[in-house]
N, C-alpha and C positions, 0 to 999 in steps of 0.2 A: 446603512447598517443600523438596525434597531437595537438601541441599548437596553430597552426594557426586557428583552429576551435573553440577555447575557448575564450569566451567573459569575460572580467574582468571589473567590475565596481569599480571605486575608488571614495569614498565620502570623501572629505577633504577640509576644508574651507581655508587652507593656499595655495595660488596659487603656490608658489615656490615648496612646497613639492608635491602637487598634480601633477603638470606638470613634475616634476622629475620622479615620479613613472610611469606616463602615457608613457613618452618617453622611459623609460627603459624597460617597459613591451612590448611596440610596437617593440622595437629593438630585443626582444626575440621571436617575432612571435605571440604575443597575439593580439586579437582584443580588444581595450580598449574603455571604456566609462568613462567620467569624470563628477562629480557633485560637486558644491562648497558649498552645504548645505544639511541638512538632508531631507527636503521636496523634493528638486530636485532629490536627490538620490533615494527616494522611488518611485517617478514618473518614473524615468528612469529604475529602476529595474522592475517595473510592465509593462512598455512598451517594453523593450528589452529582458527581462528574461536572465540575464547574467548567466554564469556558476559558477561565484564566486564573492562575494562582499568583498571589503576591505573598512573599515569605521573608521574614526577617532571617538573617544569618545567625546572629548570636542569640541563642536561646538555651535555657537549662535542659538537661537530659538528652535532647536531640537537637542538633543545630540544623540550620537551613540546608547545608550541603547534604546531610543524610536524608532529609526530607526529599530533596530533589532526586537523589539517587534512587530512593525507594519508589517514588512515583514514576520515574523513567523505566523502571524494571517491570512495572505492572502494565499489561496491554491496555487496560481500561483508562489509564491516566498518562500513558507514555507520550502522547502528542499534545497534551494541554500546554499552551504557552505559559511560561514561568518567569516571573520577575522577582529578582532579589531586592530586598531592602537592606542596605549595609551602611554602617558608619565608617567603613574603611574605603579609601580610594587608592590603596596601593596596587601597583601593577600585578603583583603576585596573587592577591585576593580576587581581583577582577578576572585574571586569566584562569584561576581555578574554577570560578563560577561558570565561565564560558565552556571550559573543557568538560564540565559535568553535564552540560546541555542546557544551561540557562539561556533564555531568550533576550534578557535585558537586566539591567540593575539600576536602582535609583538610590542615590546616597541620602542618608539622613543627617540633619533634618531636611525634609523636603516639603514643598507646598502641595496642596491637593491638585493644583493645576499641573505641576510637574508629573505627578503620578498619573493623572488623566491622560496626558500626552503620551506617556509610555504605554498605557493600556490601549489607547486608541490605535497607536502604531502597530502593536502586536496583534490586535484583533483584525485590523485591516489586512495585515500580511497573511494571517491565517485564512481569511476569507478569500483573498486573491489567489492563494495557492489552491484552495479547494475549487474555486471557480475555474482556474486554468486547467486543472486536471479533469474536471467535468467536461469542459469544452473539448479538450483533446480526445476524450473517450467518445464524445458524440460525433466528432469529426473523423474518427477511425473508419477506414473503409469497411463496409458491410459485405460479407460473402455473397456472391450472386446465387449461391446454392443454399444459403442459410434459411432455416425456418425458426419460428418462435417456439423454442423448445426449452426444456429444463436442463440443468447441468448434466444429468445422467443420460440424456438422449441427444444432445447436440452433435456429438461425434457421429452417431448413427445417421442423423438427418443429413449431414454433409455427404456421407457415402451414398445414401439412398438417392439424393438429388442428382449427384454426379452420374450414378448408374442409370437413372431414368433418362437423363439427357443423352446417354450414349446407347440406350436400348439394351443394356446388359443387366444381369442379375446383381443386386446389391450384396456386397460382402461387408459385414460389420467390422470396422477397424478396432484394433486392440488399444483401448484408452487407459488400461490399468498400469500406467507408468509411474503414478505418484505413490510415494511411500505412505503407509498407513500410520499417520501421526494425527491423533484427534485434535490437538491444539492448532493444527494447520489445515484442518478440513475445509474451513471457509475459504482459505486462500486457494487451495487446489480446486475446489468446486467452482470458484469464479473463473479460474484459468480454463477449466474444462468447458464451461459454458460460453466463454468468449474468446478462446484462443484464435479462432478464425476471423476475428474482427480487427486484427492489428493492434491488440492491446499492448500496453507498456507497464513497467513497474508502477508508474504513477496511477494508472487506472486501477490496478489491484489494490494499492495502498488506500485510495479513496474508498473503494468498495468495502474493505474490511475495517476501515477506521484507524489505520496506523499512519505514521509518517513514512515516506519512502525509505529514509535512512534506518529507522527502527525495524521496519519490515524486512529490509535486506539483511540486517544483522541477525534478526531472529530466525529467518528461514535458513540462512547460511550456517548458523550455529547448530540447528537441528537436522539439517540434511546434507551439509557440505556443499550445497549448490546455491546460486543466487536465484531470485525470482525470475529474472530474465532468462536464465538458463533453463528453468522449468517450462517457461512459455515456449522457448525454442524446441525443447525436447518433445513437448506435446505436438507442436506443429510438424516436427520430423516424423513422429509416429503416424500422424494423419497423412503426411506425404508418402510414406512407404506404402500404406494401405491403398491410397488413391492411384499411385503409380503402378502397383502390382495388379490391381483389380479392375482397371478400366483403361481405355485408350484415349482419354482426353489429353489435350496438349499440355505441356509443362506450364505454359503461360496461364491456362485456365485453372490448373491445379494450384499454382502459386496464388492466384487471386482468391480462390476458394479458401485458402489458408491464411488470408489476411495480408499478403505481401502486395505492395503497390508496384514493386520493381521485380520482374522475373529474374533479372541478373543477381539481385540480392538473394533471392530464394535459392538460385542455383549454386551460388558461392557458399551459402550456409549449408546446403545439403551436401556439397562436396566435402566441406570441412568435417562433417559428422560421419560420412559414409565412405570417403575416399574415392568416390566416383561422382560424376555429374548425374543429374536425374535420369536422363535418357539412357545412359550406359547402365546405370543401376537397374532400370526397368527391364532392359533387354536381358541382362544377366539373370534376374530373378524370375521373369516370366518364362525364360528358356529352361531354368532349373525346374519350374513347376511342370512344364511339358514333359521333360525327361522322367520326372517322378511318375506322372500319369502313365507314360509308356511302359515303364517297368511293372506297374501294377497290371 
């Protein structure tokens, strides 16, 4: 891990302590940012987007707890690792810090080495999480029918490829299942572009730059559903179209939608539709035939 590319924001109202930490971190190769109060710290965090924030708890006007709460509510700063500096070691204070979403705390007075160890640990954990999520996404099964398409055309590409394989005319699936929420457009665009690749919550979180926990809470608060629920809903919409408009096997359709196990797909489909895929297909294809006859 290259320290030279890591930006550390130190929010501390005591000038001597703040400057000591800033100079020490600079000597270790970090890019440092200083703030002498909570409001200034929030502003600099939002402007500079540091890789980690170190913040004193006891400060005038705005304490560290309020700084943390504000940063966790802003999508741009919500996942930045946050370390508290505190003169208190009481269980209640430590618990409050953790419940608000702090990643660690360092008691004062502390040496530069103690602070460096805490910083290194947090940055390594952040890097490990991002690496793991990236690997999981790269290992996700790719649809045998998938093309290199944009978010707006991927659903069409799957349907067209399946149709071509069976010698039938392609019928474009209805992918407009997502609510029109501008703040979540990036989330839904990513799901639309990759739902057929076996993506998970972690993949979406990495793509949009949020932590999985924060993204889950944000999407649930605005839609009433979880990210995983929206992934499944999009797959189910694709499943209905593919079952209704071609005669490919359920196993091939399951693979086209990112499922490694056809049994898992069938169970999930039945949970959402009350019928297994084959039975649903017969019922709806028969319904279409009757409608054509009436016309």
